[in-house]
N, C-alpha and C positions, 0 to 999 in steps of 0.2 A: 200819329194816326193819320193815314191818306184818306182824302175822300174825294178825290177827282175821279176823273173819267179812266176807267180800267180798259186799257187794250185788249181786244179778243185775241188769243193765240192761235193764230192761223196753221201752224205746223202740227203733225200727228206727233206727239210726245212720244220722246223717246225712239222714234224709227230713224236710221240713217240714211240722209237725202242724197249720199253718194252711192249708193246702192245700185246695181244695174237693173233698172226698171224703166217702164214708160209712165209719165208724170202729165197731168193735163194741166195747163198754167192759164189763166187768165189775167192780163196785166191792165189796169185803166189809166187813162190820163186824168191828172189832177181835176176833181170835181167834175168827170166825166164830160168835160169839154170835147166837142166833135171839132176835131183839128187833123185828121189824117185823110181827109176826102169823104167822098159822098157815095151814098147807093143810088146807083141809076139804073132802072130796069133789072133790078134783084141782083146787081153786080155793085161789088165796090170799087170804085175808082179812085185810085191814090193820088192826091196831089204831093206837092214838093216833101212835106214833112212825112206823109206817108211813105214815100221813097226812101226815106232815111230809115225809117222804121223797118221797112223791109230789108235795106242795105245791112242793119245790124242785126236781124234777126238770122241773116244767112251768114253773117260774121261769126255768131257764137259755133256753128260746126267748122268754120274754117279756122278759128282761133283754138278751139278745144277738140282735140281728136277722140275723145270720150262722148261727144254729144252728136248725136244724129236726130235731124228734125224731122219729123214724121207730118201728119197732117196740121197746117196752120191756117190762119186766116185773120188780117187786119180790116178791122171794122172802123167806122168814123171815131170812136173815142177810145176803142181797148183792141187786144189783140188776143186771140185764143190759139193755143198751141199745144202740140204733143210733143215733149222731148224724150228721147231715149237718151239714157245715161249707159253707156258702154265701156265695160273697163277691161275686158278681157278679148282677146282674139287667139286665133290658131296660127301658128307658124306653119310653114310647109311639111313640117314632120309630124303634124298633130299635137305639138305640145302648147301649151296655154301659155301666154306672155301678155305682160299689161303694155297698153299702147302708149306711147308717149305722146306727150301733147305741147303745142307751141305754148311758149310762156309769154304771155302780154306785159303786165305791169310790173313794178318793183313789189308790190305787195305778195303777186302771184310768184315772182321769181323767190321770195323767201321762203315761200312754202314747198318750192320743187327741192327735193331731196335728191342725192346723189344715185340712188338706184330706181325706186319704182315712182314715177311723178305723181303727184297729190291728186287726186280726183276731187275737184271742189264739190260740195254739195250743191243743191238745185237752188237753193236761195244765193249762194254766192254767184253762181253762173247769171240767175235772173237779175242781181244786183250789177254785174259786169254788163248785162245788157240796157238796162234802164241807165245807169250813167254813161255809157258810150252814146247811146241814141239821142239823151237830153243835151249831152254837152255838145254833139254835131249840131243839133237843132237849134242850139242858142247862139252858136259859133258861125254857123254857116247862112242863118236866117234871120239874124239880129232880133229873133222872138225870144221871150221867157217861156219857157216850157218846163213843166214838171211833172213827174208820174205821181199817181196816187200813191200814198204809203203802202208798203207790202204787196200782196199779190194773192189770189187765190190759186190753190194748188188740189192736186187729187193724185193720188197714187193708184195707177190702173192696176185693178185686181184679177183681171182677166181678159181673154180673148174676145169675149162677147162686149165687155165693157168698152174693150179698145174700139171695137167697131161701132158701137154706139156713139163714143165722143167721137169718132171720125166724121159720121153722119152729121153730128149735131152741129160741128165745125163748119163742113160743106154747105149745109143749109142756113147757117148763121144770116148772110146777106139777104136770103129770101125772107127769114123771119124777123128782120130789122123792125119793121114795125110793131111788133109785139115783144121785141127784145127789151129784158129789164134794164140793161145798160142803156138803152135810147132814152134821152133826157125827156123826150114826150111822154114817157111811162113812170118818170121817177115822181114820187109825191112826196 
């Protein structure tokens, strides 16, 4: 019998996170340490680590053709973003086809079959972002950086919800003083 701390399941049970949808994600630095820059005059000013986070966030849509980045914002200790997974497109004749994607590492190459490329689920895409960004920060800056385990996600279910989340992300630097991820507000 196990009496240790049980981890809360973060994903929507039974849902296929490789489905074409909009997903809202929040990823925090370990212990919510502020290390990506500062809020100055209600604007986020990235430092060197924040620039790496930005580079690797943009890398997602460059590396995975089925990923489209919508609104996103790096904050001092976390990133909010809307990711759209797109796995179908239309050719010039109006026929639906699956878009190929660039294959990055050995694990992804083993998942790549000969016909239709494998669309990685959201948690694998976020895992790639977290792994590559932490590796670059640790290699290039000689600091030890880790992300908090897991991440928050929400499957966006309507256009109104999408617009509300976009607005929330845009306003995040302005609302930093009351943000629940601001260490000053963590009790």
